[in-house]
Structures are given as C-alpha cells and as structure tokens.
C-alpha positions in Angstrom: -10.8 7.9 2.8 -8.9 6.6 6.4 -11.6 7.5 8.5 -14.2 5.2 6.6 -11.6 2.7 6.3 -11.9 2.6 9.7 -15.6 2.9 10.4 -15.8 -0.3 7.9 -13.2 -2.2 10.1 -15.2 -1.2 13.1 -18.4 -2.5 11.4 -16.8 -5.7 10.4 -15.4 -6.9 13.9 -18.6 -5.9 15.7 -20.4 -8.2 13.2 -18.3 -11.1 13.3 -18.0 -10.5 17.3 -22.1 -10.9 17.1 -21.8 -14.3 15.3 -18.9 -15.4 17.5 -20.9 -14.5 20.5 -24.3 -16.2 20.1 -22.5 -19.3 19.7 -20.1 -19.5 22.8 -21.9 -19.9 26.3 -19.7 -16.7 27.8 -19.4 -13.2 27.3 -16.3 -11.7 24.7 -15.1 -8.6 24.0 -12.6 -7.2 21.9 -10.2 -4.5 22.4 -8.0 -2.6 19.6 -5.6 0.4 20.3 -6.9 3.4 17.8 -4.6 6.4 18.3 -3.5 5.7 21.7 -6.6 5.0 23.0 -8.5 1.8 23.3 -11.5 0.9 21.6 -13.8 -1.9 23.1 -16.4 -4.3 21.1 -18.9 -6.1 23.3 -21.9 -7.6 21.5 -24.9 -7.3 23.3 -25.8 -11.1 23.2 -22.5 -11.1 25.4 -23.6 -8.4 27.6 -27.1 -10.9 28.0 -24.6 -13.4 29.5 -22.5 -11.8 32.3 -22.8 -13.4 35.7 -25.2 -12.0 38.2 -21.9 -10.7 39.8 -21.4 -8.6 36.8 -24.9 -7.2 36.6 -25.4 -6.7 40.3 -21.9 -4.5 40.6 -22.8 -2.3 37.7 -26.2 -1.5 39.4 -24.6 0.2 42.5 -23.8 4.0 41.6 -20.2 4.2 39.5 -20.1 0.4 39.5 -20.3 0.4 35.5 -17.8 3.3 34.8 -15.4 1.5 37.2 -15.8 -1.7 35.4 -15.5 -0.3 31.8 -12.4 1.6 33.1 -10.4 -1.2 34.4 -10.7 -3.7 31.7 -9.7 -0.7 29.1 -6.8 -0.4 31.3 -5.9 -4.1 31.7 -6.5 -4.6 28.0 -4.1 -1.4 27.4 -1.7 -2.6 29.3 -1.6 -6.2 27.6 -1.5 -4.9 24.0 1.3 -2.4 24.9 3.3 -5.6 26.9 2.9 -8.0 23.8 1.3 -10.4 26.6 -1.7 -12.7 27.0 -3.5 -11.9 30.1 -4.1 -14.9 30.9 -6.0 -15.9 34.1 -6.5 -12.3 35.1 -9.0 -11.1 38.2 -10.5 -7.6 37.4 -11.0 -5.3 40.3 -14.2 -6.3 41.4 -13.0 -10.1 42.1 -14.0 -11.9 38.5 -11.2 -13.4 36.7 -11.4 -13.4 33.0 -9.2 -15.5 30.2 -7.5 -13.3 27.2 -5.4 -14.0 24.3 -3.7 -11.2 22.2 -4.1 -11.5 18.2 -1.5 -10.6 16.6 -0.6 -9.8 12.9 3.3 -9.7 11.8 4.2 -11.0 14.9 2.9 -7.6 16.8 -0.4 -6.8 19.0 -3.0 -6.2 16.9 -6.1 -6.7 19.7 -7.1 -8.3 22.7 -9.9 -11.1 22.6 -11.0 -11.4 26.6 -14.0 -13.7 27.7 -15.0 -14.7 31.4 -15.9 -14.8 34.1 -15.2 -18.5 35.7 -15.4 -19.8 38.9 -12.2 -19.9 40.4 -10.6 -23.1 42.2 -7.2 -22.5 43.8 -6.8 -20.7 47.3 -4.7 -18.3 45.8 -7.3 -17.1 43.2 -9.7 -17.4 45.8 -8.0 -15.2 48.3 -7.1 -12.4 45.4 -10.7 -12.4 44.5 -11.8 -11.9 48.0 -8.7 -9.2 48.4 -10.4 -7.1 45.2 -14.1 -7.7 46.3 -13.3 -5.9 49.5 -11.4 -3.4 47.7 -14.3 -2.6 45.5 -16.9 -2.4 48.4 -14.9 0.4 49.7 -14.5 2.0 46.2 -18.0 2.0 45.5 -18.9 3.2 49.4 -21.2 0.1 49.7 -23.5 -0.6 52.9 -23.1 -3.5 54.8 -26.3 -5.0 53.1 -25.2 -4.3 49.7 -21.6 -5.7 51.0 -23.0 -8.9 52.0 -25.4 -9.4 48.4 -22.3 -8.5 46.6 -20.2 -11.2 48.3 -22.8 -13.9 48.3 -22.8 -13.6 44.4 -19.5 -14.1 44.5 -19.3 -17.5 45.8 -22.7 -18.2 43.6 -20.5 -18.2 40.3 -20.7 -21.0 38.2 -17.9 -22.8 35.9 -19.0 -20.9 32.5 -15.8 -21.3 31.2 -15.4 -22.9 27.8 -12.4 -25.5 27.0 -9.1 -24.3 26.0 -9.3 -25.9 22.5 -12.8 -24.4 22.1 -11.1 -20.7 22.6 -8.1 -21.3 20.4 -10.5 -21.9 17.6 -12.5 -18.4 18.1 -9.2 -16.9 18.7 -7.9 -18.4 14.9 -11.3 -16.5 13.7 -10.1 -13.1 14.6 -6.7 -14.0 13.6 -8.0 -14.9 10.1 -10.3 -12.1 10.2 -7.4 -9.7 11.2 -5.0 -10.9 8.4 -7.9 -10.1 6.0 -8.4 -6.4 7.3 -4.7 -5.5 7.3 -4.4 -7.1 3.7 -7.6 -4.9 2.2 -6.3 -1.8 4.8 -2.8 -2.1 2.9 -4.3 -2.7 -0.9 -6.5 0.5 -0.1 -3.8 2.7 1.2 -1.7 1.5 -1.9 -4.3 2.6 -4.5 -4.9 5.8 -2.6 -1.5 6.6 -3.1 -1.0 5.5 -6.6 -4.5 7.9 -7.5 -2.6 11.0 -5.6 0.6 10.5 -7.5 -1.5 10.0 -10.6 -3.3 13.2 -10.1 -0.3 15.1 -9.5 1.3 13.9 -13.0 -1.7 14.6 -14.7 -1.9 17.7 -13.3 1.4 19.1 -13.8 1.1 17.8 -18.0 -2.2 19.6 -18.1 -0.7 22.9 -17.1 1.7 22.7 -19.5 -1.1 21.9 -22.4 -2.9 25.0 -21.2 0.0 27.1 -21.3 0.8 26.2 -25.0 -2.6 25.8 -25.9 -3.1 29.4 -24.4 0.0 30.6 -26.4 -1.8 28.9 -29.7 -4.4 31.2 -29.3 -2.5 34.3 -29.0 0.0 34.0 -31.9 -3.2 32.9 -34.2 -4.8 36.3 -33.2 -1.6 38.4 -34.3 -1.1 36.2 -37.7 1.7 34.5 -36.7 1.3 31.2 -38.7 4.7 29.7 -38.3 4.6 30.1 -34.8 1.3 29.1 -34.3 1.9 25.4 -36.4 5.4 25.2 -34.0 3.2 25.9 -30.7 0.4 23.4 -32.0 3.0 20.7 -32.6 4.1 21.2 -28.8 0.6 21.1 -27.5 0.0 17.7 -29.6 3.1 16.1 -28.0 2.1 17.2 -24.3 -1.3 15.8 -25.0 0.5 12.4 -25.8 2.4 12.5 -23.0 -0.5 13.1 -20.9 -1.9 10.0 -22.7 0.7 8.0 -21.5 -0.3 9.1 -18.0 -3.7 8.2 -18.4 -2.8 4.3 -19.5 -0.8 4.0 -16.7 -4.1 4.0 -14.5 -5.4 0.9 -16.6 -4.5 -1.2 -19.4 -6.8 0.9 -22.1 -4.6 -0.3 -25.0 -6.8 -2.6 -27.7 -6.0 -5.7 -29.3 -2.8 -6.3 -30.0 -2.3 -6.1 -34.1 1.3 -6.9 -35.4 2.3 -4.9 -38.8 5.7 -3.9 -40.3 6.7 -0.7 -38.8 9.8 1.4 -38.6 11.3 1.4 -35.1 13.0 4.7 -35.9 10.0 6.3 -36.6 8.3 5.0 -33.3 11.7 6.5 -31.1 11.6 9.6 -33.1 8.0 9.8 -32.1 8.2 9.4 -28.4 11.6 12.0 -28.6 9.2 14.6 -30.0 6.6 13.7 -27.0 9.0 14.4 -24.3 11.3 17.2 -25.8 9.9 19.8 -24.0 10.1 17.9 -20.8 13.8 17.3 -21.4 14.7 20.8 -22.4 13.3 22.0 -19.0 15.4 19.6 -17.1 18.2 20.8 -19.4 18.5 16.9 -20.6 19.9 16.5 -24.4 18.4 13.3 -25.9 20.6 11.4 -28.5 19.7 8.6 -30.6 21.2 6.7 -33.1 19.5 3.5 -34.7 21.2 1.5 -37.3 18.8 -0.2 -40.3 17.2 -2.2 -40.9 14.9 -1.4 -38.1 11.8 -2.6 -39.6 10.1 -4.8 -37.1 6.6 -6.3 -37.2 5.0 -4.7 -34.1 2.2 -3.9 -32.5 2.3 0.0 -33.4 0.1 1.5 -30.4 1.6 -1.0 -28.3 5.2 -0.6 -28.7 4.8 3.3 -29.0 3.4 3.0 -25.7 6.3 1.1 -24.4 8.8 3.5 -26.0 6.8 6.5 -24.4 7.3 5.1 -20.9 10.4 3.9 -21.3 12.1 7.7 -22.4 9.7 9.4 -20.2 11.6 7.6 -17.4 14.7 8.2 -18.6 14.1 12.1 -18.4 11.9 11.9 -15.0 15.2 10.2 -13.3 17.8 12.1 -15.1 19.7 14.4 -13.1 19.6 17.9 -14.0 22.4 18.8 -16.6 24.9 21.7 -15.4 26.5 24.9 -17.4 29.6 22.9 -17.4 28.3 19.2 -17.9 26.0 18.8 -20.3 23.5 15.6 -18.8 22.5 13.0 -22.0 20.2 10.1 -22.6 21.3 7.7 -25.5 19.0 5.5 -27.1 20.8 3.1 -29.5 19.8 0.6 -31.7 21.1 -2.3 -33.9 20.5 -5.7 -35.1 21.8 -8.5 -33.1 25.4 -9.4 -33.8 24.4 -12.9 -34.5 21.2 -15.2 -35.1 19.4 -17.0 -33.0 17.4 -20.3 -33.5 14.2 -18.6 -33.1 15.0 -15.8 -35.5 16.5 -12.5 -36.2 16.4 -9.8 -33.0 17.0 -6.0 -33.1 18.3 -4.7 -29.6 17.5 -1.3 -28.5 19.2 0.3 -25.3 18.1 3.5 -23.7 20.3 4.6 -21.0 20.4 7.8 -18.8 22.5 9.5 -15.7 20.7 10.0 -12.7 18.7 8.0 -10.1 19.8 4.6 -10.1 18.2 1.1 -9.5 19.9 -1.3 -6.8 21.2 -4.8 -7.8 18.3 -6.5 -5.8 15.6 -4.5 -7.4 16.5 -5.5 -11.3 13.6 -8.3 -11.0 11.0 -6.1 -8.8 11.4 -3.1 -10.9 8.8 -4.5 -13.5 6.4 -5.5 -10.9 3.1 -3.9 -10.5 3.2 -0.7 -8.1 6.9 -1.2 -7.1 9.2 1.9 -6.0 12.6 1.7 -6.3 14.4 2.2 -3.3 16.9 5.3 -4.4 13.6 6.9 -5.4 12.4 7.6 -1.7 14.1 10.8 -1.3 13.4 12.3 -4.8 10.3 13.9 -5.8 9.2 12.3 -8.8 5.6 11.3 -9.8 4.2 8.0 -11.1 2.4 5.0 -10.1 5.0 2.2 -10.2 2.7 0.5 -13.3 4.6 1.8 -16.1 7.7 -0.5 -16.5 5.3 -3.4 -15.7 2.9 -2.4 -18.6 6.3 -2.4 -20.7 7.2 -5.4 -19.8 4.1 -7.4 -20.7 4.0 -5.0 -23.6 7.5 -6.3 -24.6 6.8 -9.8 -23.9 3.7 -10.0 -26.3 6.2 -8.9 -28.6 8.3 -12.3 -28.0 10.9 -9.8 -26.6 12.5 -9.7 -23.6 13.7 -6.3 -21.7 16.5 -6.2 -18.6 17.7 -3.3 -16.5 21.7 -2.1 -15.5 22.3 0.3 -13.0 25.7 1.2 -12.3 26.9 3.8 -9.5 29.4 6.5 -11.6 31.1 7.9 -7.9 32.8 6.0 -5.4 31.8 8.4 -2.5 29.1 7.8 0.1 26.8 10.5 -0.8 23.0 9.6 -0.7 22.3 11.2 -4.0 25.1 9.3 -5.8 24.9 9.0 -9.3 24.4 5.9 -11.8 24.6 5.0 -15.1 21.1 3.1 -16.0 20.5 1.4 -19.2 17.2 -0.3 -20.4 18.2 -3.2 -22.7 15.1 -4.4 -25.1 15.6 -7.1 -27.6 12.7 -7.5 -30.6 12.0 -10.2 -33.2 11.9 -8.9 -36.6 8.8 -10.9 -37.2 6.3 -12.6 -35.0 5.1 -16.3 -35.0 
C-alpha cells in the first residue's frame, strides 16, 4: 500500500507541474526528499523552455549529468537546511530562484525556476567564475568555451514577477497539504484494518477450537458437555460479531420497545465470560430493579458488548492473592429529572487508565488513549464512538472517570476506570 501511495503522489505532482509549466514563461522543477534521496520532477514543457546556454552545456559530453547532479545537490542542501535558495548560481553560471514548500513548518519540497539574466556586478562576477570552472571540468576546446561564453551573455530576462511566483508556490503548498492529509487518512485506515484483522483472527481461532470440541463431544455421546460447548461457540460468535460491527455501522434502524436491561447485561457477560476467565478477571454485577427500559434492543446490546469487552481487554490480569474484578452496577436515579426518570449503569474495571484530558477525546472516532501505547491491545478506536452515538440516540448520556490507584511513578500504574451511563425509562 505504501508503495502505491508514493507512486500516486508522484503522478499527482507530475500532472500538477505540467499544468503550471504550460502557463509560465520559465522552466520549473520540483524536488522532494524520498528515503534520503532527492526526487526530481521536471515537466517536458519546462525542458522546452530552457535557455540556449542550458541546452548548449548539456550537449557537451558529461554536461547533462553534471547539471542534474548540481541541481539535486543544491536542492538537497536547501531542504536539509530548511532554507530557500533564492538567487542561487548553478555550476555553469545560470541563476535560479527557489522557494520551499512547507507542511507543519517542515520542508516538504523545493520549487525551482530559472534562469534569468543577472544585473548586479557581484552576480556577474560569480556567473563568470562558475562558467570558467565548468569549461575546465568539461575539458572544452577554446571554440566550445567561446560559444558557451557568448550564450551566457545572450541570456534574456526571462524571470517572472515575485507575486506571480508566490501564486505558483501557494498552489503547490495547498496541493502538498491535501496530499499529506490523504496519506495520513490512508495510513490510519490501514492501521485500523490491521488491528481489526488481528482481533477477528484471534476470536475466530477460539470459535474454531470450541467447534472442534463440540464435534468430538457429540461423537462420544457427551450431550450435556456438547450443549455447554455449543453455548460457548455461540458466545464467541457474538463477540466476533461485535468486532465486525466496529468495522462499520451495520446496525439496522432503531426500534424502541420495553426490554429488561438486566437481561441485556447478562447476555453481554455470557458473551465475554470465556475471555474474562482467560485473563483471570471476575465479572460481578448487581442491577437493582425496576430495570425495564424502552430501548432499541440490538443497538443497546451492541453498546453493552463494547463496554464490557473493553473493561475486560483493558483490565490487568488477576493474581493468586489478588483477584481482579469488573463491577457492573445499576439502579434508578435517586431523583427525578424534568425530562423524566433515568436508570444509571456503572461499569468499572481495574487496569489500563485514561488520562483526564482524554475524557472527551476517548469517544472520538479512531482515538487511542496515550496509556495504551505500550500495551498490546487490539481494536480500531471506533467502539466507544459508536457506543456514545447509540446512547445519545436513546436520549441518554455517557461519561468516564479514571483514577490512578498508586502514587508511584511506574509506567504501568493501575487505574480504576468507570463508565457511567444514564438511560431514560421511556423515549419521547
């Protein structure tokens, strides 16, 4: 994917350079750093606008190669120094003008145009000095040197106005920002796809293993154990379905009916019970009735699945002398609100935390908390954004708080993280 992205960028800039080159009176070139090397983009229409001096020196043996080497070296130095070349003399005595194109204040490419006629005495002297060096480097005859010197003198003023060049620079700057943003989005999409692919593969392995056990048990006539394994397969499939939903919002239209929140929570617990057992994390729950709410069953089930799966995923593994818990508690709100009665649900886990300045960010699409960077946790960063959207569609709210449980400076400090959901008993 990365190689295709780079190639598409090259083609984009070549096309853009061709369009610009057709509309300016001077040759232009674009230079970018690619893997420590300088990549050159010069449109054919620009090559046709080279002054006679450039065409002549490139006709001599080794002249064309030296021109390219010199320009690439000057462009490389300019990009490395984060500095425009401005009025800069090439190895053969021609002056170029250049401007850096930056993204986030960092050099992205160098836009070069030229060559124009020099006017100051100092510039003329520098031009002649470079000319004499080029004659020696190429080993030209007296006649060739004289012809080259005359072509240098005959250069016309073919420069464009400063405002005109700044407009060209702005076009490439805007294009560079666009390309940079597209590349970032492509990389993000690739990263999310890879994380979800790993999670799907991991859960599929569990489904396959449990299905294999089911077949073996049926063959030997262990019907009771087979039923237990069949239920485990179903739960694994349910958890896999939640991962698939995170890849895209495939849930159907909201349909609100009176449902038992207790039943939905129990189903989520059963779905991820095997995963919690593998991590030696015990799930405790206690919902105080009445907990029959008007909800869209499939949507809320999906939201609860995500929250409970995250609580397990980001919990620290339990120890023999210290069992880890996930606590799920629910009760009616202790008071009435003008908009009606609410039920409050809290899901608490002990493990990887969330920083205070991430409390709002954590619900944004694709966001990954800073404290998860050194933890091997799969996921796309989409689950909580979907959860919040579902809760808000239910006219409810969701909040998070995460409190460190240790004063030491260890990187893997335990946090007590709690998601608090408020859901109305009835929808308008």
